C-alpha positions as CSV (number, residue, x, y, z in Angstrom):
1,M,91.9,53.1,6.1
2,A,94.9,55.3,5.3
3,N,94.3,56.0,1.7
4,T,91.1,58.1,1.8
5,K,90.2,61.5,0.6
6,Q,89.9,62.7,4.1
7,A,93.3,61.4,5.0
8,I,94.8,63.5,2.2
9,F,93.1,66.6,3.5
10,D,94.2,65.8,7.1
11,A,97.8,65.6,5.8
12,F,97.5,68.9,4.0
13,E,96.4,70.4,7.4
14,R,99.3,68.6,9.1
15,K,97.1,67.1,11.7
16,P,99.1,65.1,14.2
17,G,98.0,61.5,14.8
18,A,96.1,61.3,11.5
19,S,96.5,58.3,9.2
20,V,99.4,58.6,6.8
21,P,98.1,58.2,3.2
22,S,99.8,57.2,0.0
23,T,98.9,58.3,-3.5
24,V,100.0,58.1,-7.1
25,F,101.5,61.3,-8.4
26,G,100.7,62.3,-12.0
27,G,100.5,59.1,-14.0
28,G,99.3,60.5,-17.3
29,M,101.9,58.7,-19.4
30,W,101.4,55.5,-17.4
31,T,97.7,55.6,-17.9
32,L,97.9,56.0,-21.7
33,R,100.5,53.3,-22.1
34,Y,98.4,50.9,-19.9
35,W,95.4,51.4,-22.2
36,N,97.6,51.6,-25.4
37,R,96.2,55.0,-26.3
38,Q,97.8,58.2,-27.6
39,F,97.5,61.7,-26.1
40,G,96.3,63.5,-29.2
41,E,93.7,60.8,-30.0
42,L,92.3,60.5,-26.5
43,I,91.8,64.2,-25.8
44,Q,89.4,64.5,-28.7
45,D,86.7,62.8,-26.7
46,P,86.4,64.0,-23.0
47,H,83.9,61.2,-22.2
48,T,86.3,58.4,-23.3
49,Y,89.2,60.2,-21.5
50,A,87.2,60.5,-18.3
51,D,86.2,56.9,-18.6
52,I,89.8,55.7,-18.9
53,I,90.8,57.8,-15.9
54,I,88.0,56.3,-13.8
55,K,88.7,52.7,-15.0
56,T,92.4,53.2,-14.3
57,N,91.7,54.2,-10.7
58,D,89.4,51.3,-10.2
59,E,92.5,49.2,-10.7
60,V,95.1,51.4,-9.0
61,Q,93.0,52.7,-6.1
62,S,94.7,56.0,-5.5
63,P,93.0,58.7,-3.4
64,I,94.1,61.4,-5.8
65,V,93.5,61.3,-9.6
66,Y,95.2,63.7,-11.9
67,V,93.2,64.9,-15.0
68,G,95.3,66.6,-17.6
69,S,98.6,64.8,-16.6
70,G,100.8,64.8,-19.7
71,Y,98.7,67.5,-21.4
72,N,100.7,70.4,-19.8
73,N,102.1,71.8,-23.0
74,Y,98.6,72.2,-24.5
75,L,98.0,75.2,-22.4
76,A,100.8,77.2,-24.2
77,A,99.5,75.8,-27.5
78,A,96.1,77.3,-26.7
79,V,97.5,80.8,-27.0
80,G,99.2,80.3,-30.4
81,G,101.5,77.3,-30.2
82,T,101.6,73.9,-31.9
83,V,101.9,70.6,-30.1
84,K,104.1,67.9,-31.4
85,E,103.1,64.3,-30.6
86,R,105.7,61.7,-29.6
87,K,105.6,57.9,-30.0
88,A,106.4,57.7,-26.3
89,G,106.0,60.3,-23.7
90,A,103.9,63.4,-23.3
91,P,103.5,65.8,-26.3
92,D,106.0,68.7,-26.7
93,L,105.4,72.3,-27.7
94,A,106.8,72.4,-31.3
95,A,108.2,75.9,-30.9
96,P,108.2,78.8,-28.3
97,I,105.3,81.3,-28.5
98,V,107.7,84.3,-28.3
99,R,109.9,84.5,-31.4
100,E,112.0,87.6,-30.7
101,H,110.7,89.8,-27.9
102,A,108.3,89.4,-24.9
103,D,106.3,92.4,-26.2
104,E,104.7,90.0,-28.6
105,L,102.7,88.8,-25.6
106,D,100.9,92.1,-25.6
107,E,98.9,90.9,-28.6
108,L,97.7,87.8,-26.9
109,D,94.6,87.5,-24.6
110,V,94.7,84.6,-22.1
111,A,90.9,84.4,-22.4
112,V,91.3,82.8,-25.8
113,I,91.8,79.4,-24.1
114,R,88.1,79.4,-23.3
115,N,87.5,78.5,-26.9
116,D,90.3,76.0,-27.3
117,P,88.9,72.5,-27.9
118,V,91.6,70.7,-25.9
119,I,91.3,73.0,-22.9
120,Q,87.5,72.7,-23.1
121,N,87.8,68.9,-23.2
122,I,90.2,68.9,-20.2
123,W,87.6,70.9,-18.3
124,E,84.8,68.7,-19.4
125,A,86.7,65.5,-18.6
126,T,87.5,66.9,-15.1
127,R,83.8,67.5,-14.5
128,L,82.8,64.1,-15.6
129,V,85.4,62.4,-13.4
130,A,84.4,64.6,-10.4
131,E,80.8,63.7,-10.9
132,A,81.5,60.0,-11.1
133,I,84.1,59.5,-8.3
134,G,84.7,62.9,-6.7
135,D,82.8,61.8,-3.6
136,K,85.4,59.1,-3.0
137,V,88.7,60.5,-4.3
138,I,90.3,63.9,-4.8
139,V,90.1,65.0,-8.4
140,T,92.7,67.5,-9.4
141,V,94.1,68.9,-12.7
142,T,97.8,69.3,-13.5
143,A,99.6,72.2,-15.1
144,W,103.1,73.6,-15.3
145,G,104.0,76.2,-12.7
146,P,104.7,79.8,-13.8
147,F,108.4,79.5,-14.2
148,T,108.2,76.3,-16.3
149,L,105.3,77.6,-18.4
150,A,107.2,80.9,-19.0
151,G,110.1,78.8,-20.3
152,Q,107.8,77.0,-22.7
153,I,106.4,80.3,-23.9
154,F,109.8,82.0,-24.3
155,G,112.0,79.0,-25.0
156,V,113.7,77.4,-22.1
157,E,117.3,78.3,-22.9
158,D,116.4,81.9,-24.0
159,F,114.3,82.3,-20.9
160,M,117.1,81.2,-18.6
161,R,119.4,83.7,-20.3
162,A,116.7,86.4,-20.0
163,T,116.7,86.0,-16.2
164,F,120.2,87.4,-16.3
165,K,120.3,89.6,-19.4
166,R,116.7,90.6,-20.3
167,K,115.1,90.7,-16.9
168,K,112.1,92.9,-17.8
169,E,111.2,90.4,-20.5
170,A,111.6,87.5,-18.1
171,H,109.2,89.1,-15.7
172,K,106.7,90.0,-18.5
173,T,106.7,86.4,-19.6
174,L,106.1,85.2,-16.0
175,D,103.3,87.6,-15.5
176,F,101.6,86.3,-18.7
177,A,102.2,82.7,-17.7
178,T,100.6,83.4,-14.3
179,R,97.6,85.0,-15.8
180,L,97.3,82.1,-18.2
181,L,97.3,79.6,-15.3
182,K,94.7,81.6,-13.4
183,E,92.5,81.6,-16.5
184,F,93.0,77.8,-16.9
185,Y,92.1,76.9,-13.3
186,R,89.5,79.6,-12.6
187,P,86.4,77.8,-13.9
188,L,87.2,74.6,-12.0
189,V,88.0,76.2,-8.7
190,E,85.2,78.8,-8.9
191,D,82.5,76.1,-9.2
192,H,84.4,73.8,-6.8
193,T,84.8,71.0,-9.4
194,I,88.2,70.6,-7.9
195,S,89.4,71.2,-4.4
196,V,93.1,70.7,-5.2
197,T,95.3,72.2,-7.9
198,S,98.4,70.4,-8.9
199,L,101.4,72.5,-10.2
200,A,104.6,71.0,-11.5
201,D,107.5,73.5,-11.9
202,P,110.4,71.3,-13.1
203,T,112.4,74.2,-14.7
204,A,112.5,75.7,-11.2
205,S,114.5,72.7,-10.2
206,G,117.2,72.8,-7.6
207,D,119.5,71.4,-10.3
208,L,118.9,74.4,-12.6
209,I,118.4,77.6,-10.6
210,S,119.8,79.1,-7.4
211,P,117.8,80.2,-4.4
212,R,118.3,83.8,-5.4
213,T,116.8,83.1,-8.8
214,F,113.9,81.3,-7.2
215,K,113.3,84.2,-4.9
216,T,113.3,86.7,-7.7
217,Y,111.5,84.8,-10.5
218,C,109.5,82.0,-8.9
219,L,108.2,83.1,-5.5
220,P,106.5,86.4,-6.6
221,Y,104.4,84.5,-9.1
222,L,103.6,81.3,-7.2
223,Q,102.4,83.3,-4.2
224,P,99.5,85.2,-5.8
225,L,98.6,82.2,-7.9
226,I,98.3,79.9,-4.9
227,Q,96.6,82.7,-2.9
228,E,93.9,82.9,-5.6
229,F,93.3,79.2,-5.3
230,K,93.0,79.6,-1.5
231,E,90.3,82.2,-2.0
232,H,88.2,79.5,-3.7
233,D,89.0,77.0,-0.9
234,A,91.3,75.0,-3.1
235,Y,94.5,73.4,-1.8
236,T,97.7,73.4,-3.9
237,W,100.0,70.4,-4.5
238,L,103.4,71.7,-5.7
239,H,106.1,69.6,-7.2
240,I,109.6,70.8,-8.2
241,C,112.2,68.4,-9.6
242,G,115.8,68.0,-8.5
243,D,117.5,68.7,-5.2
244,T,115.6,71.6,-3.7
245,T,117.1,71.4,-0.2
246,D,118.7,74.8,-0.5
247,K,115.4,76.5,-1.2
248,L,112.9,74.6,0.9
249,D,112.3,77.6,3.1
250,L,111.4,79.7,0.0
251,I,109.1,76.9,-1.3
252,A,107.3,76.9,2.0
253,D,106.8,80.7,1.5
254,T,104.9,80.0,-1.7
255,G,101.8,79.1,0.4
256,A,101.5,75.6,-1.2
257,D,99.7,73.2,1.1
258,C,101.8,70.3,0.0
259,F,105.3,70.1,-1.5
260,S,106.1,67.0,-3.4
261,L,109.7,66.1,-3.0
262,D,111.9,64.8,-5.8
263,Y,113.7,61.6,-4.9
264,K,116.9,63.5,-4.6
265,V,115.8,65.3,-1.5
266,D,116.4,63.8,1.9
267,I,112.9,63.5,3.6
268,A,114.2,63.8,7.1
269,T,116.1,67.0,6.3
270,A,113.0,68.5,4.6
271,K,110.9,67.5,7.6
272,E,113.2,69.2,10.0
273,L,113.5,72.4,7.9
274,V,109.9,73.0,6.8
275,G,107.7,70.1,8.1
276,D,106.0,72.5,10.5
277,R,105.0,74.8,7.6
278,V,104.0,72.6,4.7
279,C,102.8,69.0,4.2
280,L,105.5,67.0,2.5
281,A,105.0,64.2,-0.1
282,G,107.5,61.7,-1.5
283,N,109.6,60.3,-2.5
284,V,110.1,56.7,-3.7
285,N,112.5,56.7,-6.6
286,P,110.3,56.4,-9.7
287,V,112.9,54.8,-11.9
288,S,115.3,52.6,-9.8
289,V,112.6,51.4,-7.4
290,L,109.1,51.7,-8.9
291,D,110.0,51.1,-12.5
292,Q,113.0,48.7,-12.2
293,G,112.5,47.2,-8.8
294,T,110.3,44.5,-7.4
295,P,107.2,44.9,-5.2
296,E,109.4,44.0,-2.2
297,D,111.9,46.7,-3.2
298,T,109.1,49.1,-3.5
299,R,107.7,48.2,-0.1
300,E,111.1,48.6,1.6
301,A,111.7,52.0,0.0
302,S,108.2,53.1,0.9
303,L,108.7,52.1,4.5
304,A,112.0,54.0,4.6
305,C,110.2,57.1,3.4
306,L,107.5,56.7,6.0
307,A,110.0,56.3,8.8
308,A,111.7,59.5,7.7
309,G,108.7,61.7,7.1
310,S,105.5,60.5,8.8
311,A,106.1,61.5,12.5
312,G,103.8,64.2,13.6
313,G,101.6,64.2,10.6
314,G,101.8,66.3,7.4
315,F,103.2,63.6,5.2
316,I,102.0,61.7,2.1
317,L,103.8,58.7,0.6
318,T,104.2,59.0,-3.2
319,S,106.7,58.7,-5.9
320,G,109.7,61.2,-6.2
321,C,108.4,62.4,-9.5
322,D,105.9,61.5,-12.2
323,L,105.5,57.8,-13.0
324,P,107.5,56.3,-15.9
325,P,105.0,54.7,-18.3
326,T,106.5,51.2,-17.7
327,V,106.0,51.0,-13.9
328,P,104.5,47.6,-13.1
329,L,101.0,47.8,-11.5
330,E,102.1,45.5,-8.7
331,N,104.7,48.0,-7.7
332,L,102.2,50.8,-7.5
333,H,100.0,48.6,-5.3
334,A,103.1,47.9,-3.1
335,M,103.6,51.6,-2.5
336,L,100.0,52.4,-2.0
337,R,99.5,49.6,0.5
338,A,102.7,50.3,2.5
339,T,100.9,52.9,4.7
340,E,98.5,50.2,5.8
341,D,101.2,47.9,7.4
């Protein structure tokens, strides 16, 4: 069968002739809506949270499950922020950590997250899911990438301005964000609870920053982070929103094993430019197709993605961004089963 744990690993290794797998990407908001639960409520009990993830995948049948999807902003909250729940969608950070100057970060120790109850519960839920189904599926944990996390810590608009006007502060915030991510993932990769890390860096979007900015402010922090994961035999799945065509070469330089393409990127072009350097995943439109289309629409779009990206191996069929919470289950099944035709 195509949608197996080994098929994902074979795709990461870009093995020619291997089965082309399909997987869900993210799905945190989708899962909570499916079970009519709230983020803040559910994370109080890691056993219930783990059980819902397991039950969800019993129905979805994805070869990758993502613990912590939708909880990304809780990592910044663990070093001094406050999370604001929403009626629909993932929780927001109520305010930036930095109020005036990045030197404020000197007073913060990333190790404090070890005692944060939400972070502890994410770690515990991950271990419970891995113990229950980790022999059959890949269990990963999601977090923001360094650039996006730095934006949450500093304030996105102020951080963007800082990359031009307060460059030392931008780098200082990025260094702190990278150390925070290492602290978050370290216990899970060191004991091999997870074999894949999942980073989403939407603020590094091709629609927001230039290749020059990516090279200066994203690449120097993604590279050592991903290298640390490799030292613990963990792969990295990296997703960046928007049209990243003009920086695909730089993204391949990060060392990520798989780059998840936004639906705005042409798969054939990406395959031609960097398909020999990084596994590509994508990129069925999550809104117009998966959320608003029919199963047949989803199947046709999935087959088009496969035709553009699957030749020669190193391709995984998935959505072109995280799942909207209202995607019909039958559309997910249509995408996941398209690789078996």
